C-alpha positions, 0 to 999 in steps of 0.5 A: 418485585417491581424494583427488580424489574426496574433494575433489570430494565435499566441493566438491559438498556445499559447493555444495549447502549454499550453494544450499539455505541462502542461496537465499532471500536471492538472491530480490528484495524490495520495500519500498513506503512512502507516508510521512505521518510515522507508523511504524505503523498505531497511530501513524496512528490515534492522531494521527487520533483526536486530531481532534475534529469541530466543535472541531479547527481548521486550526492544530491539524491542523498541530500534529498533523502533518496539514498537506498543505503540510508532510507528504507524501502528504496529498491536498487535495480540493475539494467536487467530489472529495468529492461523487464520494467520498460520492455515487459512484452514483445509489443514494446520495442526498444526503439519505442523507449525514451532516448534517455532510457535507451542510453541507460539500458545500453550502458548495462552495468553503468545503468542503475535504477532507484525504485521509490515506493512508499505506502501508507494505508489504514484499514478499519472494519466497520458494521455489525460486530456480531455479523463480523465476529461470526464471519457473516459479513465483514465490511472494511474501509481502507484509506491512505496513499501510494507513491511510485517513483523510478529514477534512472542513473547512468554512472552518478548522474540522473538521466531519467525519472518517472512517477505514478501513484495514488494520492488518495486511496479509498477502498470499500470491501463488503464481504458476505458469507451466508454460511458464516463461520462454516463458509471457509471450512474445507473437507480434509482429503482423507475424509472425502468419500 
């Protein structure tokens, strides 16, 4: 009888320690990569910095790894797409744009854009496994980086470039559902009174 109690206590301690130690490894994680050939924000920026307006040609862009037909996730933009980017509403006038942008847009079909937007994000859930599994509380930590570069080309020459991005993404989400698994239950229209 005493021996059973000892084994039961040990078994309880082992189960408790397993639940508390390894629980965070039981939660799902997501890695999202929109690849363009760079492993970090600094790599993307370094390649983009080598592009020199009014000097860099289409052939040199290919050598830098900025070929939309070879490298993934480089979007080709025509002058209509570019017009929507640079003049999204009536408060921005054509005359407000950089002269190189105006020249390119006036060239219409001879104007083309490359939109480079690699993204590397890792999302990991953390916190209490039971609260997470039963949807009472889900905590997520997202880290990574995002780069956005835009290159304008008139015929085969780069005439303009601009960049933006987030070199260090850190997003914390804490979603609480007081009703747990019943929080997101919706009533079918057929069952309504």
